[in-house]
N, C-alpha and C positions, 0 to 999 in steps of 0.2 A: 694646387693643394686644395682639398675639399673645404667648404665653409666651416664644417664642424671642427676640423683639424685646426684651422686658423683661430677659431673662437677659443678652443681649449688651450692652445699654446699661450694665448693672451691671458686667459683666466688663471693659468698656473702661477703666474707671478704673485697675484694677490689672493689666491685661493678663493676667488670670488665665486658666488653662486652662479651656476649656468642657467640661463633663462632665455626665452624668446626664440627658440628653434624647435619647431615641431618635428616629431619623429617621421611624419609623412614627408615633409619637405626634405629632410636629410636623406631618407631612404631613396627618394626620387633622384637625388643628386648622385647617387651611387657611392660605393665605398672604394676601398683600395688599401694598399699598404706601401710603406717605404721601409727598406731594410729587411733583414732576414726574419723568417718566421719558423717556429718549431711547433711540434704537436703539444708540448707542454713545457713549463719552466722546470729547472732542475737546480740542485744545490740546496741552499738553506733559505727558507722564507725569512725575509728581512722585515717586511711590514705588510699588514692587511688593513685596508680601509673599507668600511661598510658604506654602501650607497643606499639611501632611503628616499622614497618619493617625498617631494616637498609638501604634498597634501596627503594627510593620513599617516605619514611616517612609516609606511610599509617598506620593508626591506626589498630592494629590487636588484641588488647585485653587490659585487665586491671587487676591489682592485688589489692585486698582490704584486709585490716586488721581491724578486729572488736574486741570490748571488751565489756564484760558484767561483772557486779560485782557478778553474781551468782557463787556458788560453789567455793568460795575463789578466784574468778577472773577467767574468761574464755576468752582466746584469740582465735580467729578463723581467718583463711586465706582462700580466694577463688580467683581463677584466671579464668576470663572469656575469652573465645575464641570469638572474634568478627569478624572472617572471615567466609565466606560461607563454610559450610560443616565441616567435622572433621579435627582436627589438634592435634598434640601432645601437650598436655597442662599439666602444672605442677604447684603445689602449695605446699609450705612448711612453717613450723613454728618450731622454736627452742626456748626452754625456758632455760635460764641460771640458772639452779637449784643450781649449785655449786658456783654461784656468782663470777666467776673469769673473766668474760667478755673477754674470749679468742678471739683474732681477727684472728686466722688462718683460720677460715671458717669451721673447723672440728667440729664435735660433740664431745665434751669432755666427759669423764666419769662423770656421774651424771647429765648431761643435758638431757632433753627430746626432742624428735623430733616427729613431725607428718607430713606426706606428702601424696599427692595423685598425681599419674601420669598416663596418659593414652591417648588414641586416642579418644578425646571427641568432640562432636559437640557444646556443650555449655559452660561447665566449669569443672575445676578440684577443688577438695575440696567438701565441706567445711571441712577442717581439723582443729581440735581444740584441745586445751589442757586446763585442769582445774588447779586450785591452782596456778595461775600466779601472784597474788598480790605481790608487792614488788620485783618482779623479772624482769630482762630485757628479751626482746624477739628479735629474728631475724625473718624476714619473707621475702618471695619472691615467684616468679613464672616465668613462661615462656610460650610462644606460639611459636611453630615451625610449619609453614605452607608453602604452595606453594607461598602464597603472601609475605612471608618473615618471619623473626624470630626476637625475642627480649626477653630479660629477665631482671628481676630486683631482686636484693638482698640487703636487708637493712643491716645496722650495728646494734649494740645493741640499741634498742629504748624502750620507755615507761617503764623506770626503776623505777617508783614511788613505 
C-alpha cells in the first residue's frame, strides 16, 4: 500500500492535518488504485469538503461523497485537483462491513476499501463500492501540489 494511502487512512480517524509528505516524494513512489473506478460519481451528492492550502488558504481542491440506491446502495468518492497542472491527488472510501465502527483509522478485517491515487491533472477516483445500504462509510482525499497541500478524512457517516 503506498505511503500516502497508509498516512491518510491513519489520519481519517482523528481528522488530523496531513503534513510531512512532499508531492515530489509521493509522485516518485507512484500511484495506483484498489477497487473499482468509474469516469464519474452518480446519484445524489451527500457531502463536499473544500481543500485549502495550509499557507495562504488558497482553494486547491474538493472531495465529494455520492450515494445511489442502485446495487444495494452505491457510495462513490472523487477528489478534484483545482490547481493548475498535475498534483498528487487521492480519494478513498471505506465501508464498515463488520459494523464495529472502529475509530483507529485502520481498515479492519471484513471492511472494504476502494481508493485511487496518482499524479493527476483533474481528479482522483471515482472510487466506488456497492452494497453499502445500512452500513457506515468513511471517505476522504487529498491534493498535494506546489500551491500547497490539504487533506480531509471523515469519521463514520451515513450509517442509515
